[in-house]
C-alpha positions in Angstrom: 32.8 -41.6 5.0 36.3 -40.6 6.6 36.9 -41.0 10.0 40.1 -39.9 11.2 42.2 -40.4 14.2 44.3 -37.2 14.0 44.0 -35.0 11.3 46.7 -32.4 12.1 47.2 -29.4 14.0 44.7 -26.1 13.9 45.4 -23.7 10.9 45.7 -20.9 13.5 48.2 -22.3 16.4 50.6 -24.3 13.7 53.5 -22.5 13.3 54.2 -23.7 10.4 51.7 -21.9 8.5 50.9 -18.9 10.7 51.3 -15.4 8.5 51.5 -18.5 5.6 50.0 -16.6 2.4 49.5 -20.1 0.5 47.2 -21.1 3.4 44.1 -19.2 2.4 44.8 -20.5 -1.2 44.5 -24.1 0.8 41.7 -23.6 2.8 39.8 -22.4 -0.8 40.9 -25.5 -2.6 40.1 -28.1 0.5 36.1 -26.1 0.7 35.9 -26.5 -3.2 36.8 -30.2 -3.4 34.2 -30.7 -0.6 31.5 -29.0 -2.1 32.7 -30.8 -5.4 31.7 -34.3 -3.7 28.2 -32.9 -3.0 28.7 -31.4 0.8 28.5 -27.6 2.0 30.0 -28.2 5.5 28.3 -25.1 6.7 31.1 -24.3 9.4 34.1 -22.9 7.9 35.8 -21.6 10.6 39.5 -21.9 12.5 38.6 -23.8 14.6 37.1 -26.4 12.2 40.1 -26.3 10.0 43.4 -28.5 10.8 46.8 -28.0 8.8 48.3 -31.8 8.3 51.8 -31.8 8.0 52.1 -34.8 6.2 49.4 -34.7 3.7 50.9 -31.0 3.1 47.2 -29.5 3.5 44.0 -28.3 5.1 41.4 -30.6 6.4 38.7 -29.7 7.5 36.3 -30.9 10.2 33.1 -30.9 12.2 30.6 -32.0 10.2 27.6 -31.6 12.4 26.2 -29.0 10.5 27.1 -30.2 7.1 24.1 -30.2 4.4 24.1 -32.5 1.3 23.9 -30.1 -1.7 23.6 -32.9 -4.7 26.0 -33.9 -7.0 25.5 -35.7 -10.1 26.2 -39.5 -10.3 28.2 -39.1 -13.7 30.5 -36.5 -11.5 30.8 -39.2 -9.7 31.3 -42.4 -11.6 30.0 -43.3 -15.5 27.8 -46.2 -15.6 28.6 -47.9 -18.7 27.4 -51.1 -20.1 29.5 -54.0 -19.7 30.5 -56.5 -21.6 29.8 -60.2 -20.3 32.6 -62.4 -19.2 32.7 -66.2 -19.1 32.3 -69.1 -21.6 29.5 -69.4 -24.3 28.1 -72.4 -22.1 27.0 -70.7 -19.0 25.7 -68.0 -21.6 23.9 -70.9 -22.9 22.3 -71.8 -19.7 21.4 -68.3 -18.6 19.1 -68.1 -21.8 17.8 -71.3 -21.2 16.3 -70.9 -17.9 15.0 -67.8 -18.9 13.1 -69.7 -21.9 11.8 -72.2 -18.9 10.9 -69.1 -17.0 8.9 -67.6 -19.8 7.1 -70.9 -21.0 6.2 -71.9 -17.3 4.0 -68.6 -17.1 1.9 -69.6 -19.3 3.2 -67.2 -22.6 
Protein backbone atom coordinates (compact mmCIF):
# COMPACT_ATOMS: atom_id res chain seq x y z
CA UNK A 1 0.00 0.00 0.00
CA UNK A 2 1.24 3.47 -0.78
CA UNK A 3 -0.17 6.50 0.97
CA UNK A 4 0.63 9.90 -0.44
CA UNK A 5 -0.14 13.37 0.76
CA UNK A 6 0.35 14.97 -2.66
CA UNK A 7 -0.14 13.22 -5.96
CA UNK A 8 -0.30 16.09 -8.43
CA UNK A 9 -2.78 18.24 -10.32
CA UNK A 10 -5.91 16.90 -12.03
CA UNK A 11 -4.92 15.89 -15.56
CA UNK A 12 -7.76 17.87 -17.12
CA UNK A 13 -6.81 21.04 -15.19
CA UNK A 14 -2.98 21.04 -15.28
CA UNK A 15 -1.89 23.55 -17.94
CA UNK A 16 1.42 21.73 -18.48
CA UNK A 17 -0.34 18.65 -19.91
CA UNK A 18 -3.56 20.08 -21.37
CA UNK A 19 -3.70 19.09 -25.01
CA UNK A 20 -0.50 17.01 -24.77
CA UNK A 21 -0.91 13.98 -27.01
CA UNK A 22 1.43 11.90 -24.85
CA UNK A 23 -0.97 12.18 -21.91
CA UNK A 24 -3.17 9.33 -23.19
CA UNK A 25 -0.09 7.14 -23.55
CA UNK A 26 0.93 7.94 -19.94
CA UNK A 27 -2.59 7.15 -18.70
CA UNK A 28 -2.51 3.77 -20.47
CA UNK A 29 0.98 3.08 -19.07
CA UNK A 30 -0.10 3.81 -15.49
CA UNK A 31 -3.29 1.75 -15.77
CA UNK A 32 -1.28 -1.15 -17.26
CA UNK A 33 1.24 -1.04 -14.39
CA UNK A 34 -1.53 -1.07 -11.78
CA UNK A 35 -3.19 -4.02 -13.53
CA UNK A 36 0.12 -5.85 -13.75
CA UNK A 37 0.29 -5.54 -9.96
CA UNK A 38 -3.08 -7.35 -9.82
CA UNK A 39 -5.41 -4.40 -9.23
CA UNK A 40 -8.27 -3.12 -11.38
CA UNK A 41 -8.91 0.48 -10.29
CA UNK A 42 -12.46 0.25 -11.77
CA UNK A 43 -13.03 4.02 -11.89
CA UNK A 44 -10.67 5.33 -14.54
CA UNK A 45 -11.88 8.82 -15.32
CA UNK A 46 -10.23 12.27 -15.31
CA UNK A 47 -11.14 13.20 -11.70
CA UNK A 48 -9.19 10.11 -10.54
CA UNK A 49 -6.04 10.87 -12.52
CA UNK A 50 -3.39 13.32 -11.40
CA UNK A 51 -0.36 14.60 -13.28
CA UNK A 52 2.74 14.57 -11.11
CA UNK A 53 5.32 17.01 -12.52
CA UNK A 54 8.17 15.64 -10.38
CA UNK A 55 7.65 12.07 -11.57
CA UNK A 56 6.46 13.18 -15.02
CA UNK A 57 3.68 10.65 -14.98
CA UNK A 58 0.02 10.02 -14.23
CA UNK A 59 -0.97 8.95 -10.72
CA UNK A 60 -4.22 7.05 -10.17
CA UNK A 61 -6.22 7.89 -7.06
CA UNK A 62 -9.52 6.80 -5.49
CA UNK A 63 -9.27 3.04 -5.23
CA UNK A 64 -12.62 2.78 -3.42
CA UNK A 65 -14.05 0.59 -6.20
CA UNK A 66 -10.83 -1.26 -6.95
CA UNK A 67 -10.84 -5.02 -7.35
CA UNK A 68 -8.06 -7.51 -6.84
CA UNK A 69 -7.72 -9.42 -10.10
CA UNK A 70 -4.86 -11.60 -8.97
CA UNK A 71 -1.33 -12.01 -10.08
CA UNK A 72 0.96 -15.01 -10.11
CA UNK A 73 3.45 -14.99 -7.25
CA UNK A 74 6.31 -15.69 -9.64
CA UNK A 75 5.76 -12.27 -11.17
CA UNK A 76 6.16 -10.60 -7.79
CA UNK A 77 9.08 -12.53 -6.36
CA UNK A 78 10.87 -15.72 -7.16
CA UNK A 79 11.10 -18.11 -4.25
CA UNK A 80 14.51 -19.64 -4.50
CA UNK A 81 16.16 -22.17 -2.26
CA UNK A 82 18.45 -20.36 0.13
CA UNK A 83 21.87 -21.61 1.04
CA UNK A 84 22.60 -22.04 4.72
CA UNK A 85 24.92 -19.50 6.16
CA UNK A 86 26.82 -19.62 9.39
CA UNK A 87 29.41 -21.88 10.93
CA UNK A 88 29.34 -25.66 10.79
CA UNK A 89 29.20 -25.58 14.58
CA UNK A 90 25.74 -23.99 14.41
CA UNK A 91 24.59 -26.50 11.79
CA UNK A 92 25.77 -29.36 14.01
CA UNK A 93 23.74 -28.06 16.93
CA UNK A 94 20.65 -27.87 14.76
CA UNK A 95 20.97 -31.48 13.63
CA UNK A 96 21.59 -32.66 17.23
CA UNK A 97 18.46 -30.91 18.46
CA UNK A 98 16.46 -32.55 15.68
CA UNK A 99 17.83 -35.96 16.66
CA UNK A 100 16.86 -35.37 20.28
CA UNK A 101 13.39 -34.34 19.20
CA UNK A 102 12.88 -37.43 17.08
CA UNK A 103 14.22 -39.79 19.75
CA UNK A 104 12.09 -38.21 22.46
CA UNK A 105 8.94 -38.94 20.47
CA UNK A 106 9.49 -42.64 20.92
CA UNK A 107 10.66 -43.48 17.39
